[in-house]
C-alpha positions in Angstrom: -21.6 5.2 -16.1 -23.4 5.0 -19.4 -22.9 1.7 -21.3 -21.7 3.6 -24.4 -18.8 5.2 -22.5 -17.5 1.8 -21.4 -15.5 1.4 -24.6 -13.6 4.6 -23.8 -12.9 3.4 -20.2 -11.8 0.0 -21.5 -9.4 1.7 -24.0 -7.9 3.9 -21.3 -7.6 1.1 -18.8 -6.0 -1.1 -21.3 -3.4 1.6 -22.0 -2.5 1.8 -18.3 -2.5 -1.9 -17.7 -0.3 -2.4 -20.8 2.2 0.0 -19.4 2.3 -1.9 -16.1 2.9 -5.1 -18.0 5.8 -3.3 -19.6 7.3 -2.6 -16.1 5.9 0.9 -15.3 4.1 1.8 -12.1 0.6 3.4 -12.0 2.1 6.1 -9.8 4.6 7.2 -12.5 3.9 10.7 -13.8 1.1 10.8 -16.3 -0.2 7.3 -15.5 -2.3 7.8 -12.4 -5.9 7.0 -13.3 -8.2 9.9 -12.3 -11.8 8.7 -13.0 -13.7 6.4 -10.7 -14.7 4.0 -13.5 -11.2 4.0 -14.9 -9.7 3.3 -11.4 -12.1 0.4 -10.9 -11.2 -1.2 -14.3 -7.4 -0.6 -13.9 -7.1 -1.6 -10.2 -9.6 -4.5 -10.5 -7.8 -5.9 -13.5 -4.4 -5.7 -11.7 -5.9 -7.4 -8.6 -6.9 -10.3 -10.9 -3.9 -10.0 -13.2 -2.7 -13.6 -12.8 -6.2 -14.8 -13.4 -7.0 -12.8 -16.5 -3.6 -13.6 -18.0 -4.2 -17.3 -17.6 -7.7 -17.0 -19.2 -6.3 -15.3 -22.3 -3.6 -17.9 -22.6 -6.1 -20.7 -22.2 -8.5 -19.3 -24.8 -6.1 -17.9 -27.4 -6.5 -20.0 -30.5 -4.2 -18.1 -32.8 -1.2 -17.2 -30.6 -0.7 -14.2 -28.4 -2.2 -10.9 -29.5 -0.2 -7.7 -29.3 0.3 -6.0 -26.0 -2.6 -3.5 -26.4 -5.2 -6.1 -27.4 -4.0 -8.4 -24.6 -4.5 -5.6 -22.0 -7.9 -4.8 -23.5 -8.9 -8.5 -23.0 -7.6 -8.5 -19.5 -9.7 -5.4 -18.6 -12.8 -6.8 -20.4 -12.5 -10.1 -18.5 -12.4 -8.2 -15.2 -15.5 -6.1 -16.4 -17.3 -9.4 -17.1 -16.4 -10.8 -13.6 -17.2 -7.6 -11.8 -21.0 -7.9 -12.3 -21.2 -4.1 -12.9 -22.3 -4.5 -16.5 -24.4 -6.9 -18.6 -22.3 -9.5 -20.4 -23.5 -8.4 -23.8 -22.6 -4.8 -23.0 -19.0 -5.7 -22.1 -18.5 -7.7 -25.3 -20.0 -5.0 -27.5 -18.0 -2.2 -25.9 -14.7 -4.2 -25.9 -15.2 -4.6 -29.7 -15.9 -0.9 -30.0 -12.7 -0.2 -28.0 -10.7 -2.1 -30.6 -11.8 0.7 -33.0 -10.9 3.4 -30.6 -7.4 1.8 -30.3 -7.2 1.5 -34.1 -6.9 -2.3 -33.8 -9.7 -2.9 -36.3 -8.4 -6.3 -37.3 -8.7 -7.5 -33.7 -12.4 -7.0 -33.4 -13.4 -10.5 -34.4 -10.7 -12.0 -32.2 -11.7 -10.0 -29.1 -15.4 -10.8 -29.7 -14.7 -14.5 -30.1 -12.4 -14.8 -27.1 -14.8 -13.0 -24.7 -17.8 -15.1 -26.0 -15.7 -18.3 -25.5 -15.0 -17.2 -21.9 -18.7 -16.8 -21.2 -19.4 -20.3 -22.7 -16.5 -22.0 -21.0 -16.4 -20.1 -17.7 -17.3 -23.1 -15.4 -14.8 -25.5 -17.0 -12.1 -22.8 -17.0 -12.6 -22.2 -13.2 -11.6 -25.9 -12.6 -8.5 -25.5 -14.7 -7.4 -22.2 -13.1 -7.5 -23.8 -9.6 -4.4 -25.8 -10.7 -2.5 -22.6 -11.6 -1.2 -20.9 -8.4 -0.7 -17.5 -10.0 -4.2 -17.6 -11.5 -5.8 -18.9 -8.3 -4.0 -16.7 -5.7 -3.5 -13.6 -7.9 0.2 -13.2 -6.9 3.5 -14.1 -8.6 4.8 -17.6 -7.8 7.8 -16.4 -5.9 5.6 -14.2 -3.7 3.2 -17.1 -3.0 6.2 -19.3 -2.0 7.6 -16.7 0.3 4.3 -16.1 2.2 3.6 -19.8 2.5 7.0 -20.4 4.0 6.7 -17.5 6.4 3.1 -18.2 7.5 2.3 -21.8 7.0 -0.9 -21.6 9.0 -2.3 -18.4 7.5 -0.7 -17.9 4.1 -3.9 -18.3 2.1 -5.6 -15.6 4.2 -2.6 -13.2 3.7 -2.7 -13.7 -0.1 -6.5 -13.3 -0.1 -6.2 -10.0 1.8 -3.7 -8.8 -0.8 -6.4 -9.1 -3.4 -9.1 -7.3 -1.4 -10.1 -3.6 -1.3 -8.2 -1.8 1.5 -10.0 -0.5 4.5 -10.1 3.2 5.2 -9.3 4.4 8.7 -9.1 7.9 10.3 -6.8 9.3 12.9 -8.3 12.1 15.0 -6.0 15.1 15.7 -6.2 15.1 19.5 -5.0 18.7 19.6 -8.2 19.7 17.8 -10.8 17.1 18.7 -11.6 14.1 20.8 -12.1 10.7 19.3 -15.5 10.2 20.9 -16.7 13.6 20.0 -15.5 13.1 16.4 -17.1 9.7 16.2 -20.4 11.3 17.2 -20.0 13.8 14.4 -19.5 11.0 11.9 -22.6 9.3 13.1 -24.6 12.6 12.9 -23.4 12.9 9.2 -24.6 9.4 8.5 -21.1 8.0 8.2 -20.7 4.6 9.8 -17.5 4.0 11.7 -16.2 1.9 14.6 -13.4 2.5 17.1 -10.2 0.4 16.9 -8.1 0.6 20.0 -7.6 4.0 21.5 -7.5 6.1 18.4 -8.3 4.8 15.0 -11.8 5.0 13.5 -12.5 2.4 10.8 -15.1 3.6 8.2 -17.8 1.1 7.1 -17.3 2.3 3.6 -14.4 4.4 2.1 -15.3 7.9 1.0 -13.5 10.8 -0.7 -11.4 12.9 1.7 -13.4 16.0 0.7 -16.4 14.3 2.3 -14.6 13.5 5.6 -15.9 16.1 8.2 -13.1 18.4 9.4 -10.4 17.1 7.1 -9.6 20.4 5.5 -9.6 22.0 8.9 -6.9 19.6 10.2 -9.2 17.8 12.7 -8.6 14.4 11.2 -6.3 12.5 8.8 -6.6 9.3 6.7 -4.2 6.8 8.1 -4.3 3.0 8.2 -4.9 1.6 11.7 -1.7 -0.5 11.4 0.3 2.7 10.7 -1.2 4.3 13.8 0.8 1.9 16.0 4.0 3.9 15.4 3.4 6.9 17.7 1.9 4.7 20.4 4.9 2.4 20.4 7.6 5.0 20.6 7.3 5.8 24.3 7.1 9.5 23.6 7.5 12.2 26.3 7.5 16.0 26.4 10.7 17.7 25.5 12.2 14.8 23.7 14.4 15.3 20.6 12.8 13.0 18.0 13.8 12.0 14.4 11.5 10.6 11.8 14.1 9.3 9.4 12.0 8.3 6.4 9.1 10.7 6.9 7.1 11.1 3.7 4.2 11.6 3.3 4.2 12.7 6.9 1.4 10.7 8.5 3.5 9.3 11.3 5.4 12.6 11.8 2.0 14.3 12.3 0.8 11.6 14.7 4.0 12.0 16.8 3.4 15.7 17.1 -0.2 15.2 17.9 0.8 12.8 20.7 3.5 14.7 22.5 5.3 18.1 22.7 8.5 17.0 21.1 11.1 18.6 18.9 10.8 16.7 15.7 13.1 16.5 12.7 11.5 14.9 9.6 13.8 13.6 6.9 13.1 12.3 3.4 15.5 11.6 0.6 13.2 13.2 -2.0 12.7 17.0 -1.9 9.3 16.7 -3.6 8.1 14.3 -0.9 9.4 16.6 1.8 7.0 19.3 0.4 4.2 16.8 1.0 5.3 16.3 4.6 5.3 20.1 5.1 1.9 20.5 3.5 0.4 17.8 5.7 1.8 19.3 8.9 0.5 22.7 7.9 -3.0 21.4 7.4 -2.9 19.9 10.9 -1.4 23.0 12.5 1.8 21.3 13.4 5.5 22.2 12.9 8.7 20.3 12.5 12.1 20.7 10.9 11.6 19.1 7.5 14.8 18.3 5.6 15.6 16.6 2.3 18.4 14.2 3.2 19.5 10.6 3.1 19.1 9.3 6.6 21.8 6.6 5.9 24.4 9.4 5.5 24.2 11.4 8.8 27.3 13.4 8.0 25.2 15.3 5.5 22.5 16.4 7.9 23.2 15.6 11.6 24.2 18.4 13.9 25.9 16.1 16.4 23.2 16.2 19.1 21.8 12.7 19.7 18.1 11.9 19.4 16.2 10.3 22.3 13.7 8.7 19.9 14.0 7.6 16.3 11.3 6.3 14.0 12.9 4.3 11.2 9.9 3.6 8.8 12.3 2.2 6.2 11.9 1.7 2.5 10.6 -1.9 1.9 8.9 -4.2 -0.5 5.5 -2.8 0.6 4.2 -6.4 0.6 1.8 -5.6 3.5 0.1 -2.8 1.6 0.0 -4.4 -1.9 -3.8 -4.2 -2.1 -3.4 -0.4 -2.1 -1.1 -0.5 -5.1 -2.3 -3.5 -7.2 0.4 -3.0 -9.8 3.1 -3.4 -7.1 3.1 -7.2 -6.7 3.5 -7.7 -10.5 6.4 -5.2 -10.7 8.3 -6.5 -7.7 10.9 -9.3 -8.3 12.2 -11.8 -5.8 15.6 -10.2 -5.9 14.1 -6.9 -4.7 13.6 -8.3 -1.1 17.3 -8.9 -0.3 18.1 -5.6 -1.9 15.7 -3.8 0.4 17.1 -5.8 3.3 20.6 -4.5 2.6 19.4 -0.9 2.4 17.4 -1.4 5.6 20.5 -2.7 7.4 22.5 0.2 6.3 19.9 2.6 7.5 19.8 0.9 10.9 23.6 1.1 11.3 23.6 4.8 10.4 20.7 5.8 12.7 22.2 3.8 15.6 25.1 6.3 15.6 22.7 9.3 16.1 20.6 7.6 18.9 21.3 8.8 22.4 22.4 6.4 25.1 19.2 5.1 26.7 17.3 6.2 23.6 14.8 4.0 21.7 14.5 3.4 17.9 11.3 2.0 16.4 11.9 0.0 13.3 8.9 -0.2 11.0 8.1 -1.8 7.6 4.9 -2.3 5.7 6.1 -5.7 4.7 5.2 -9.3 5.6 8.5 -10.8 4.5 10.7 -12.0 7.5 13.9 -11.1 5.5 13.0 -7.4 5.9 11.6 -7.8 9.4 12.3 -10.3 12.2 15.4 -11.8 10.5 16.9 -8.3 9.9 16.2 -7.0 13.4 17.6 -10.1 15.1 20.8 -9.8 13.0 21.0 -6.1 13.9 20.5 -6.6 17.6 23.2 -9.4 17.5 25.8 -7.1 15.9 25.1 -3.7 17.4 26.7 -2.8 20.7 24.2 -2.2 23.4 21.1 -3.0 21.3 18.2 -4.6 23.2 14.7 -5.5 22.0 12.0 -4.0 24.1 8.3 -5.0 24.3 5.9 -2.9 22.3 3.7 -0.6 24.4 0.4 -1.8 22.9 1.1 -5.4 23.9 0.6 -6.6 20.3 2.9 -8.9 18.2 5.6 -7.3 16.1 4.0 -8.6 12.8 0.5 -7.5 11.9 -0.7 -9.3 8.8 -3.1 -7.6 6.4 -6.8 -8.1 7.2 -10.2 -6.5 7.1 -9.3 -3.8 9.6 -5.7 -2.9 8.8 -2.8 -3.4 6.4 0.3 -5.5 7.1 3.0 -3.8 9.3 6.0 -4.9 11.3 7.3 -3.1 14.4 10.4 -3.6 16.6 11.5 -1.3 19.4 15.2 -1.3 20.1 16.8 0.5 23.1 20.4 1.6 23.2 22.0 0.7 26.6 
């Protein structure tokens, strides 16, 4: 990117970040950032949101600036820390961005604060270490919850939440073999390593249009942690299977790639159901896709029990926060018990449609025990005939986010 265009990117990034600060998600219509430089500025700033907020508070000599100028400063501080631009370029382009934002009176203030940061950077670092939100880049309540749940590894969990996410592929075994496909990647100069029996972890993320065979349905992008689902469901030919919260369809597709089953895929949102159908079509797979609330079986169930159910329930998404860096700042502590109540209602409803002897796989992309182990243990205690079963891959129920995969929780429950 040319230095002279940085002012435009800072302006646009500031607009997006300001809207997140006002409570809106980047995924809201009209907010998704399309350009690579803009994505970097927006996501990078939000990954360091606690830090850049604290720096502006520390260095503001005349009170808080308005929301737009604050957001511009946050983005400019990230740009300075990123090492992608010369310091003088960032300061100059941030001042120019004030003009593009019609905040002419803020030019001197923005120039002065950014130059103060460059002068005081070392002393600021020492002060920021005493501010947990600035140091760990997560809201205080989130830090407390992770520390209580994982006293031995809480700092690693938080650090992973600030990192760039890994990119893993799932080979469609109906069209290609994993070893054969790995060889194709190597021939194309794309570095990857095998994880377990299916996932391929790319050395560096790349656009899907550059993934060999993606358009032809030979491979999908799916986190290695998410690929546990099909392997842990004990699938068999001819089974009647329900994916109760299916969108965007990655786990539905993996089920159909793994076994010849009759699959019903539900999602409460009709637009998201269209994405499920589109993903299955690309892969050459078919299922009954329905827009319905899985917690209300009377509106969609035909009365025939399912032998396997995947309940990948709505959750806080705390295990995948690095993929959505605005999420951790939009979530509130009160959201976690609200999700847990919804999850419990879904489990109770799906238990009614599970066949005797059938198995239900409960899944979240969360690291909070209130949505995971605590909720499952409470359900098994109250539900007649519910018994926990070991997971087929021999791995623990909770996977924490790390360099190779996101954070997921799995529990397999059988109906006696």
